[in-house]
C-alpha positions as CSV (number, residue, x, y, z in Angstrom):
1,M,-53.9,149.9,148.0
2,K,-54.1,153.3,146.9
3,G,-55.2,156.4,147.8
4,N,-54.4,159.2,150.5
5,I,-54.7,157.6,154.2
6,E,-55.0,160.7,156.6
7,N,-52.1,159.2,159.3
8,P,-50.7,162.2,161.0
9,P,-48.3,163.7,158.6
10,E,-45.3,164.0,161.3
11,L,-45.8,160.3,162.3
12,V,-45.8,159.6,158.2
13,I,-42.5,161.5,157.8
14,W,-40.6,160.0,160.8
15,N,-41.8,156.7,159.8
16,N,-40.0,157.0,156.4
17,D,-36.7,156.4,157.7
18,K,-36.5,152.7,158.5
19,R,-33.6,154.1,161.0
20,T,-36.4,155.1,163.4
21,L,-37.5,151.4,164.1
22,N,-34.9,151.2,167.0
23,E,-37.3,153.9,168.8
24,V,-40.0,151.4,168.5
25,T,-38.4,149.7,171.5
26,Q,-39.9,152.6,174.0
27,S,-43.2,150.7,173.6
28,G,-41.4,147.6,175.2
29,V,-41.6,145.7,172.3
30,P,-38.0,144.4,170.9
31,V,-36.6,145.2,167.4
32,P,-33.9,143.5,165.8
33,P,-30.4,144.9,166.8
34,T,-29.6,147.8,164.2
35,C,-26.9,150.2,163.1
36,G,-28.1,153.3,161.6
37,L,-24.6,154.2,160.2
38,I,-22.6,152.0,158.1
39,P,-18.9,152.1,159.3
40,E,-15.8,152.3,157.1
41,A,-14.7,149.4,159.3
42,P,-17.6,146.8,159.6
43,A,-15.8,144.3,161.9
44,E,-17.0,145.9,164.9
45,M,-20.4,146.1,163.4
46,F,-20.8,142.5,162.9
47,S,-19.3,141.9,166.3
48,R,-22.2,144.0,167.9
49,L,-25.0,142.8,165.8
50,D,-24.4,139.2,164.5
51,P,-20.7,137.7,164.0
52,E,-22.4,135.6,161.2
53,K,-24.8,137.4,159.0
54,I,-26.5,140.6,158.7
55,V,-29.3,142.5,156.6
56,L,-28.2,145.6,154.7
57,K,-31.2,147.9,153.6
58,P,-31.9,151.4,152.5
59,A,-33.3,153.8,155.2
60,F,-36.0,155.0,152.6
61,G,-37.7,152.8,150.4
62,G,-39.7,149.5,149.9
63,S,-40.4,146.6,148.2
64,G,-37.2,144.8,149.3
65,T,-35.2,147.3,146.6
66,G,-31.3,147.2,148.0
67,V,-32.0,144.9,150.3
68,R,-28.9,142.2,150.9
69,L,-28.0,139.4,153.3
70,C,-24.2,139.4,153.7
71,S,-21.4,138.1,155.7
72,E,-18.1,139.9,156.8
73,A,-16.1,138.3,153.8
74,D,-18.6,139.5,151.1
75,F,-20.1,142.8,153.2
76,E,-18.0,145.2,150.3
77,G,-19.6,143.5,147.5
78,Q,-22.8,143.3,148.7
79,L,-22.8,146.8,149.9
80,C,-21.9,148.3,146.6
81,D,-24.2,145.9,144.5
82,A,-27.0,147.4,147.0
83,R,-26.3,150.8,146.3
84,S,-26.2,150.0,142.7
85,E,-29.6,149.3,143.1
86,A,-31.1,151.9,145.7
87,P,-28.4,155.1,144.7
88,G,-28.1,158.2,146.8
89,R,-29.7,156.5,149.9
90,P,-28.2,156.1,153.4
91,F,-28.1,152.5,154.4
92,L,-28.6,150.7,157.7
93,A,-27.5,147.4,159.0
94,Q,-29.3,144.7,160.9
95,A,-29.2,141.5,162.6
96,F,-30.6,138.7,160.6
97,L,-33.3,137.0,162.3
98,P,-33.4,133.4,161.7
99,E,-36.7,133.2,162.8
100,I,-38.0,134.9,159.3
101,A,-37.3,131.1,157.7
102,A,-40.5,130.0,159.9
103,G,-42.2,133.2,158.4
104,E,-43.2,136.9,159.6
105,W,-46.4,138.3,160.9
106,K,-47.8,140.9,159.5
107,I,-50.6,142.7,161.7
108,T,-53.0,145.0,160.0
109,C,-54.7,147.8,162.4
110,I,-57.5,150.2,161.5
111,G,-59.1,152.6,163.6
112,G,-56.3,152.3,166.4
113,R,-57.3,148.4,166.8
114,V,-55.6,145.2,165.7
115,A,-58.1,144.0,162.9
116,F,-56.5,140.9,161.4
117,A,-53.7,139.3,160.6
118,V,-51.5,137.2,157.7
119,H,-48.7,135.1,158.0
120,A,-45.8,135.7,155.2
121,K,-43.5,132.8,154.6
122,P,-40.6,133.2,152.4
123,K,-39.3,130.8,149.5
124,P,-37.2,128.3,150.3
125,G,-33.2,129.8,150.2
126,E,-34.9,133.5,150.4
127,F,-35.3,135.7,153.2
128,R,-37.3,138.8,151.7
129,I,-40.8,138.4,152.0
130,N,-42.1,141.4,149.7
131,S,-44.4,140.6,147.3
132,R,-42.0,140.3,144.3
133,F,-40.1,137.5,146.0
134,D,-43.4,135.4,145.8
135,P,-43.6,134.5,149.8
136,T,-46.2,132.3,150.9
137,I,-49.2,134.4,152.4
138,R,-52.1,132.7,154.6
139,V,-54.5,134.0,156.5
140,L,-53.7,132.7,160.3
141,Q,-54.6,133.7,163.8
142,P,-51.5,135.1,165.3
143,P,-50.1,134.1,168.5
144,P,-51.4,136.3,171.9
145,G,-47.5,137.5,171.8
146,A,-48.1,139.0,168.6
147,I,-51.3,140.7,169.3
148,R,-50.3,142.0,173.0
149,A,-47.1,143.6,170.8
150,A,-49.0,145.2,168.5
151,E,-51.5,146.8,171.0
152,D,-48.4,147.9,173.0
153,I,-47.2,149.5,169.9
154,L,-50.2,151.2,169.3
155,A,-50.6,152.7,172.5
156,W,-47.2,153.9,172.3
157,I,-47.9,156.0,169.4
158,R,-50.3,157.8,171.4
159,R,-51.5,159.0,168.0
160,P,-55.1,158.5,166.0
161,L,-54.1,156.4,163.0
162,I,-56.6,155.5,160.2
163,C,-54.5,152.2,159.5
164,C,-51.1,150.6,159.9
165,R,-49.4,147.4,159.5
166,I,-47.3,146.1,161.9
167,D,-44.3,143.1,161.0
168,G,-42.7,140.6,163.3
169,V,-41.5,137.4,163.9
170,M,-42.1,135.3,167.0
171,R,-38.9,134.1,169.1
172,G,-40.8,131.6,171.5
173,D,-43.5,133.7,173.0
174,D,-41.9,136.9,172.4
175,F,-42.5,139.5,169.3
176,I,-39.8,140.9,167.5
177,C,-41.2,143.9,165.6
178,T,-39.4,144.4,161.9
179,E,-41.3,147.0,160.5
180,L,-43.8,149.7,161.0
181,E,-45.6,150.7,158.2
182,L,-47.8,154.1,158.5
183,T,-47.2,155.3,154.7
184,D,-49.2,153.8,152.4
185,P,-49.2,150.2,154.3
186,D,-50.5,146.9,152.2
187,L,-53.2,146.2,154.7
188,H,-54.2,143.0,152.8
189,L,-57.9,144.0,152.5
190,D,-58.6,141.7,149.8
191,L,-58.1,138.6,152.1
192,F,-60.7,139.8,154.5
193,D,-64.4,140.3,153.8
194,T,-64.7,142.6,156.3
195,G,-61.5,145.0,155.9
196,A,-63.0,147.7,153.5
197,G,-65.7,148.2,155.6
198,L,-63.6,148.6,158.6
199,L,-61.1,151.1,156.5
200,A,-64.3,153.0,155.4
201,Q,-65.8,153.4,159.0
202,A,-62.5,154.4,160.3
203,T,-61.8,157.1,157.6
204,L,-65.4,158.6,158.3
205,N,-64.9,158.7,161.9
206,H,-61.3,160.5,161.1
207,L,-63.3,163.0,158.8
208,A,-66.1,163.3,161.2
209,S,-63.6,164.1,164.5
210,G,-62.6,167.4,162.1
């Protein structure tokens, strides 16, 4: 989706840094355990996040650029490779969520309300769900726990939003938020006949409110 989306600028700036995802836990919705600063010695980080696998990603960016899955044994090589793909950016580490294999829910919110959702499943052997990794995307009804979590996050933000997208996986009945997209999110409007109309009306309401 292209164009100017007038979400509050201070929220957009805050949201540009993926390390702020930790703050979403203030809504009562869990996020993956995250380390916002890559240490010189990774052993303690792996012990705290996940002894088997962690995900490395740039704090700024998108499209899966510089995102790697690594073990402690190949950590240095993977971090070097990731930094070469996303030079000059700080990196964070997150616990790997095996639930991603079953797919991630991408919940489109328009005008401060949950509008619709898609379910994105990675290709076999892949964990990234960005479009360039060719995931399977289907229009499905999200489970009640996902809708409740999205509503809790929207209530926590407490600012008028024209649109956003809230991503996450289900662990049992619980939704774990993996990303909050306030900056030019892909809303999957092409998959919903009413989507463009809802976004247009939310934009008009925002402009009318001054």
